[in-house]
C-alpha positions as CSV (number, residue, x, y, z in Angstrom):
1,M,-15.3,-15.3,-1.8
2,S,-14.2,-18.0,0.7
3,E,-12.5,-16.8,3.9
4,R,-8.9,-15.8,3.1
5,F,-5.9,-16.5,5.3
6,F,-2.3,-15.3,5.0
7,V,0.6,-17.8,5.1
8,E,4.0,-16.2,5.9
9,S,6.1,-19.0,4.4
10,P,6.0,-19.5,0.6
11,I,3.5,-22.2,-0.3
12,T,5.5,-24.6,-2.5
13,G,4.0,-28.1,-1.9
14,D,0.8,-29.7,-1.0
15,R,0.8,-28.7,2.6
16,A,0.6,-25.3,4.4
17,M,0.5,-24.2,8.1
18,L,-1.4,-21.4,9.7
19,V,0.1,-20.1,13.0
20,E,-0.4,-17.4,15.5
21,S,-3.2,-14.9,14.7
22,E,-4.2,-16.6,11.5
23,A,-4.6,-19.9,13.2
24,H,-6.4,-18.3,16.1
25,H,-9.0,-16.8,13.8
26,L,-9.7,-20.0,12.0
27,I,-9.9,-22.1,15.1
28,H,-11.6,-19.8,17.6
29,V,-13.4,-17.3,15.5
30,M,-14.4,-19.3,12.5
31,R,-14.7,-22.5,14.6
32,A,-13.4,-24.5,11.6
33,S,-13.8,-28.3,11.5
34,L,-11.8,-30.9,9.5
35,G,-12.5,-30.7,5.8
36,V,-13.4,-27.0,5.7
37,R,-12.0,-25.3,2.6
38,V,-10.5,-21.8,2.7
39,V,-8.4,-19.6,0.4
40,L,-4.7,-19.0,1.3
41,F,-2.3,-16.5,-0.1
42,D,1.4,-16.0,0.6
43,G,2.2,-12.7,-1.0
44,S,3.6,-14.3,-4.2
45,G,0.7,-13.2,-6.4
46,A,-1.1,-16.6,-6.3
47,E,-3.9,-17.9,-4.2
48,F,-4.6,-21.4,-3.1
49,T,-7.6,-23.5,-2.3
50,A,-6.9,-25.5,0.8
51,E,-8.6,-28.0,3.1
52,V,-8.2,-28.2,6.9
53,R,-6.5,-31.5,7.7
54,K,-5.4,-31.1,11.3
55,L,-6.4,-28.7,14.1
56,G,-4.1,-28.0,17.0
57,R,-4.3,-25.6,19.9
58,S,-2.4,-22.8,18.1
59,E,-1.8,-24.1,14.6
60,V,-3.7,-25.5,11.7
61,E,-2.4,-27.9,9.0
62,L,-4.0,-27.6,5.6
63,G,-3.8,-29.6,2.4
64,V,-3.3,-27.5,-0.7
65,L,-5.8,-28.6,-3.4
66,E,-5.3,-26.0,-6.1
67,R,-3.0,-23.1,-7.0
68,R,-4.3,-20.2,-9.1
69,A,-2.3,-17.2,-10.4
70,V,-4.7,-14.3,-9.7
71,D,-3.3,-10.8,-10.5
72,R,-5.2,-8.0,-8.9
73,E,-2.4,-5.5,-9.1
74,L,-2.3,-2.2,-11.0
75,Q,-0.6,-2.3,-14.3
76,I,1.8,0.5,-13.2
77,P,3.5,0.4,-9.8
78,L,2.5,3.2,-7.5
79,I,4.8,4.5,-4.7
80,L,3.6,6.8,-2.0
81,G,6.1,8.7,0.1
82,I,4.2,10.3,3.0
83,A,4.9,11.9,6.4
84,L,2.9,9.6,8.7
85,P,0.0,11.0,10.6
86,K,-0.6,10.3,14.3
87,G,-2.1,7.2,15.9
88,D,-4.9,5.2,14.3
89,R,-4.9,7.4,11.3
90,Q,-1.8,5.5,10.2
91,K,-3.7,2.3,10.1
92,W,-6.5,3.9,8.1
93,L,-4.0,5.3,5.6
94,V,-2.4,1.8,5.1
95,E,-5.8,0.1,4.7
96,K,-6.9,2.5,2.0
97,A,-3.5,2.3,0.3
98,V,-3.8,-1.5,0.1
99,E,-7.3,-1.2,-1.3
100,L,-6.3,1.3,-4.0
101,G,-3.5,-1.0,-5.1
102,I,-0.5,1.1,-4.0
103,S,2.7,-0.9,-4.3
104,R,4.8,0.7,-1.7
105,I,4.6,3.3,1.1
106,V,7.8,5.1,2.1
107,P,7.5,6.9,5.5
108,L,9.1,10.3,5.2
109,R,11.0,12.3,7.8
110,T,10.2,16.0,7.3
111,V,10.8,19.2,9.2
112,H,7.2,19.5,10.4
113,G,6.5,15.8,10.8
114,V,4.3,14.9,13.8
115,A,4.8,11.2,14.0
116,Q,8.4,10.0,13.3
117,P,8.3,6.4,11.9
118,V,9.7,3.9,14.4
119,D,10.1,0.1,14.1
120,Q,7.3,-0.7,16.5
121,A,4.8,1.3,14.6
122,L,5.9,-0.2,11.3
123,T,5.5,-3.7,12.7
124,R,1.9,-2.9,13.6
125,L,1.3,-1.4,10.2
126,T,2.6,-4.6,8.5
127,R,-0.2,-6.5,10.2
128,S,-2.7,-3.9,8.9
129,V,-1.3,-4.6,5.4
130,V,-2.1,-8.3,5.8
131,E,-5.6,-7.7,7.1
132,A,-6.5,-5.2,4.4
133,S,-5.1,-7.6,1.7
134,K,-7.3,-10.4,3.1
135,Q,-10.3,-8.2,2.8
136,C,-9.8,-6.7,-0.6
137,G,-8.4,-9.8,-2.4
138,R,-4.8,-8.6,-3.1
139,N,-2.4,-11.5,-3.4
140,R,0.7,-9.3,-3.2
141,L,1.5,-7.3,-0.1
142,L,2.0,-3.6,-0.1
143,Q,5.6,-3.0,0.9
144,L,6.4,-0.7,3.9
145,S,9.9,0.7,3.2
146,S,12.4,1.9,5.7
147,P,11.9,5.6,6.6
148,Q,13.7,8.1,4.4
149,G,14.5,11.7,4.7
150,W,12.6,14.1,2.4
151,G,15.7,15.1,0.5
152,D,16.8,11.4,-0.1
153,Y,13.3,10.5,-1.3
154,V,12.8,13.3,-3.9
155,A,16.4,13.0,-5.1
156,A,16.6,9.3,-5.8
157,Q,13.2,7.6,-5.5
158,C,12.5,7.1,-9.2
159,D,13.2,8.7,-12.6
160,S,9.6,8.5,-13.8
161,P,8.1,11.6,-15.4
162,W,5.2,11.1,-13.1
163,R,6.5,12.4,-9.8
164,L,3.8,14.4,-8.0
165,V,4.0,16.4,-4.8
166,A,0.7,17.4,-3.1
167,H,1.2,21.0,-2.1
168,P,-1.7,23.5,-1.5
169,A,-2.1,27.2,-2.5
170,I,0.8,27.2,-4.9
171,R,0.3,29.7,-7.8
172,H,2.1,27.5,-10.3
173,A,0.8,24.1,-9.1
174,A,-1.3,22.1,-11.5
175,S,-4.8,21.3,-10.2
176,I,-6.4,17.9,-10.4
177,P,-8.0,16.8,-12.7
178,S,-5.9,18.8,-15.2
179,T,-3.9,16.7,-17.6
180,L,-0.4,16.4,-16.2
181,P,2.3,15.6,-16.9
182,G,1.3,13.9,-20.2
183,K,1.3,10.2,-21.1
184,L,1.5,7.6,-18.3
185,P,4.9,6.0,-17.9
186,P,5.7,2.7,-19.6
187,H,4.4,-0.6,-18.1
188,K,6.2,-1.4,-14.8
189,S,7.8,2.0,-14.6
190,P,6.6,3.4,-11.3
191,I,4.6,6.5,-10.6
192,C,5.9,8.3,-7.5
193,L,3.8,10.5,-5.1
194,A,4.9,12.6,-2.2
195,V,2.8,14.1,0.6
196,G,4.1,16.2,3.5
197,P,2.9,16.5,7.1
198,E,-0.1,18.5,8.2
199,G,2.2,21.3,9.2
200,G,3.2,21.6,5.6
201,L,6.4,21.3,3.7
202,T,9.0,24.0,4.2
203,S,10.0,26.2,1.3
204,E,13.4,24.4,1.3
205,E,11.7,21.0,1.0
206,I,9.6,22.3,-1.9
207,E,12.6,23.7,-3.6
208,L,14.4,20.3,-3.3
209,A,11.5,18.5,-4.9
210,V,11.0,21.0,-7.8
211,G,14.8,21.1,-8.4
212,A,14.7,17.3,-8.7
213,G,11.9,17.5,-11.4
214,W,8.8,16.9,-9.3
215,Q,5.5,18.4,-10.2
216,L,3.5,20.3,-7.6
217,V,-0.2,19.4,-7.4
218,D,-2.9,21.4,-5.7
219,L,-5.7,19.2,-4.3
220,G,-8.2,22.0,-3.9
221,A,-9.2,24.9,-1.7
222,R,-9.8,23.0,1.5
223,I,-6.9,21.9,3.7
224,L,-6.7,18.1,3.8
225,R,-5.3,15.9,6.5
226,T,-2.1,14.1,5.5
227,E,-3.7,10.7,5.1
228,T,-6.7,12.2,3.2
229,A,-4.3,14.1,0.8
230,G,-2.3,10.9,0.2
231,I,-5.4,8.9,-0.7
232,V,-7.0,11.6,-2.8
233,L,-3.8,12.0,-4.9
234,A,-3.4,8.2,-5.2
235,A,-7.0,7.7,-6.1
236,W,-6.8,10.2,-8.9
237,V,-3.7,8.5,-10.3
238,V,-5.3,5.1,-10.0
239,Q,-8.3,6.3,-12.0
240,R,-5.9,7.4,-14.7
241,I,-4.1,4.1,-14.7
242,L,-7.4,2.2,-15.0
243,A,-8.6,4.4,-17.8
244,H,-5.3,3.8,-19.6
245,M,-5.8,0.0,-19.2
246,E,-9.2,0.2,-20.9
247,H,-7.7,1.7,-24.1
């Protein structure tokens, strides 16, 4: 695959501009010359073959040669509500979520949360979304939603029958890979996942989720870090979606 670059403005004509970090990478890291061809994407679902036409100090002008609609998204949208971990583990979580095809991450405020989502952190994570999308070939960006309280998320996130909460050591929790909760939802109807902080969800938070119709899922005997639990749960659901698409 050719080197991929993200263009923040929608590409609608025969010209596109790279600025800031994307331009810097092409000019100073790739040491591009006039006539070099690259692949652009703007988050719309398409990708574009483009040719370097003009190199400036901090921007690059490209001529758009071809537009292709390339859909690498899951057939069913996947939403992950999660209490963010600390530090660099947030970036790891976002990178893997992009690679798995998760549509949206909703940072959750919980009683035992260790890293309350703030605007500065979400801005940094948005850049991680772009970088991971460049690497894995996604042409639509994972959405980072505004933070929500746990109660708001489980009460109103979606009405899909597939609403799963990762919660260990629960007598009545279903265990992956048991068959639950039946057929996958219809095309474009989202699957919603929820993962609490490493300190665990309180009994009140669990009661809120169960009362709203969420299914508890036990991920195994070992205690997983928050970001690991989120990716394990999402990967299991993605496998079910891919298997469904094959039939």
